[in-house]
Each structure stands twice: as structure tokens, then as C-alpha cells.
C-alpha positions in Angstrom: 103.8 103.6 126.4 104.7 104.9 129.8 108.3 105.9 129.0 108.7 109.8 128.7 111.7 109.5 126.3 109.7 107.5 124.0 106.8 109.9 124.1 109.2 112.9 123.5 110.7 111.1 120.4 107.1 110.2 119.0 106.3 113.8 119.1 109.4 115.0 117.8 108.8 112.5 114.7 105.3 113.9 114.4 106.6 117.6 114.3 109.2 116.6 111.9 106.8 115.1 109.4 104.4 118.4 109.9 107.1 120.5 109.2 108.0 118.7 106.2 104.6 118.6 104.8 104.3 122.3 105.6 107.3 122.9 103.5 105.5 121.0 100.6 102.5 123.4 100.9 100.2 121.1 103.0 98.1 123.3 105.5 95.2 122.7 108.2 93.8 119.4 108.5 96.1 117.8 105.9 99.1 119.2 107.8 97.6 117.7 111.1 97.3 114.2 109.4 100.8 114.2 108.4 101.9 115.0 111.9 99.8 112.1 113.1 101.4 109.9 110.4 104.7 110.7 111.6 103.7 109.9 115.3 102.4 106.4 114.5 105.3 105.7 112.0 107.7 106.3 115.2 105.5 103.8 117.1 105.6 101.3 114.3 109.3 101.8 113.9 110.2 101.1 117.8 108.1 98.0 117.9 109.5 96.5 114.5 112.9 96.8 116.1 112.0 94.3 118.9 110.8 90.8 119.0 110.2 91.1 122.8 106.4 90.2 123.7 106.6 92.9 126.6 107.4 95.5 124.0 104.8 94.6 121.6 102.2 94.4 124.3 103.2 97.7 125.7 102.7 99.5 122.5 100.3 97.6 120.3 97.2 99.0 122.2 98.2 102.4 121.4 99.1 101.9 118.0 96.0 100.2 117.0 93.9 102.8 118.7 96.0 105.4 116.9 95.5 103.5 113.6 91.6 102.9 113.7 90.7 106.4 115.3 92.6 108.2 112.5 91.0 106.0 109.6 87.6 106.3 111.3 88.0 110.2 111.7 89.0 110.4 108.1 86.3 108.6 106.8 83.8 110.7 108.7 85.2 114.3 108.4 87.8 114.5 105.5 86.8 112.0 102.7 83.2 113.0 102.6 84.2 116.6 101.8 86.0 115.1 98.5 83.0 113.1 97.2 81.2 116.0 95.5 84.0 117.1 93.3 85.0 115.1 90.2 88.5 115.8 90.6 88.8 114.0 94.1 85.9 111.4 93.8 88.9 108.8 92.6 90.8 109.6 96.0 87.6 108.8 98.2 87.2 105.2 96.4 91.0 104.2 96.7 91.3 105.4 100.4 88.1 103.4 101.4 89.7 100.3 99.7 93.0 100.8 101.6 91.2 101.6 104.8 89.7 98.2 104.3 93.1 96.7 103.8 94.5 98.3 106.9 91.6 97.1 109.2 92.1 93.5 108.0 95.9 93.6 108.6 95.0 95.2 112.1 92.7 92.3 112.7 95.4 89.9 111.7 97.8 91.3 114.4 95.3 91.2 116.7 94.5 87.4 116.4 98.1 86.8 117.6 99.8 86.2 120.7 102.5 88.8 121.2 105.1 86.0 121.6 103.9 84.0 118.4 106.4 83.9 115.8 103.8 84.9 113.2 103.4 88.1 115.3 106.4 89.8 113.8 105.6 89.2 110.0 101.9 90.0 110.5 103.2 93.5 112.1 105.7 94.1 109.1 102.8 93.5 106.9 100.8 96.1 108.6 103.8 98.3 108.7 104.1 98.1 104.9 100.4 98.9 104.1 100.8 101.9 106.4 103.6 103.3 104.8 102.2 102.7 101.3 99.1 104.4 102.5 100.9 107.3 104.0 103.0 108.0 101.2 100.0 107.9 99.0 97.9 110.0 101.0 100.6 112.8 101.6 102.3 112.8 98.0 99.1 112.4 96.0 95.6 112.6 98.0 96.4 115.4 100.2 97.7 118.0 97.6 94.8 117.4 95.4 92.3 117.5 98.1 93.8 120.6 99.5 93.7 122.3 96.1 89.8 121.2 95.8 88.5 122.4 99.2 91.1 125.1 99.9 92.8 126.1 103.0 90.3 127.9 104.9 88.0 124.6 104.8 91.0 122.4 105.4 91.6 124.4 108.6 88.0 124.6 109.4 87.5 120.6 109.1 90.2 120.0 111.9 88.2 120.5 114.7 85.4 118.0 113.4 88.1 115.6 112.7 89.6 115.8 116.3 86.1 115.3 117.7 85.5 112.3 115.4 88.8 110.8 116.4 88.2 111.1 120.1 84.6 109.5 119.6 86.3 106.5 117.7 88.5 106.3 120.6 85.9 105.9 123.2 84.0 103.1 121.0 87.2 101.0 120.3 87.4 97.8 122.4 
């Protein structure tokens, strides 16, 4: 995604999502995750509007990398904080199940040629799963999780999350 206008629009979408999440009370890590949701959502939307194989090819590796590294870092640094509390243990199980579904949907898109007629429907299925997952995280999981771990710990985990995300990007192929 070399187009500077597209890069700016992705960042603006992320910032707007973060502002909304901030107004709704999310802080620290959860605010940052909402921002990332907005950014990847903008990329997904851009690709969904095109059936051009070149557009798909240009954006898919970035989308794939962002989705997988985001989930891996959440699983490594965010959700383990919630396993020890009865009020959030169910969230961890639900998130784990949804993360598996997202990985399967990503693999389904990966398996197809960008020009294949099946690529678009597989990509739309992924978008639907991502949108459902994001809505559930931002409206249910994150507010409950923040209440349990508190704002200070939510802010403290952000650096570890970013390190885990960067490490996940380094091991993706």
C-alpha cells in the first residue's frame, strides 16, 4: 500500500475509531486496539470495493499481516490477563474461538488466486467475521476487561502488546 493518500485515510479511520472508543471510556491498551480495528477496517473496506486482482494483491499482505499479528499479540499479552478473573474468563474462551475462525477465514483467502471468482466471497466472509469480532470486543469484551484490570494496567500492557505484535510480524510468512 504505497499510495500516501490511502495511508493517510487508514490512519484517519483508526484515529476516528480511537476517539469514539475514548468517548465511550476505553483507555490504554483497549483504546489502542480500537484504533487498530479502525485502520484494518479501512483497508478491508478499500479492498472490498474492488474486484481488481492488482488491488487485492497490493493490499492483501498488509491486511493479512495486521490481522494475524494483532490476534497473536492479543493472545500473548491481553487475554492472559483476563484468565485469572471469573468475570472475564468467559471472554477469553470466546475470543480464542473467534480467533480460530478468523485464522481459518484468512487461510481460505490465502488459498485463492487474486483473480479467482471465489476470492471476493471468501474475502467478504472474512470481513463479516472481522466486523462481528470487532463489535463484540469493543462493545462487550474491552469494557468488561478494562473494568477488571483497571486503567493503569491497561496502559502498562500496551508496550508488551506492541513488542508481541512486532515479533509476530517477524515470524509470519
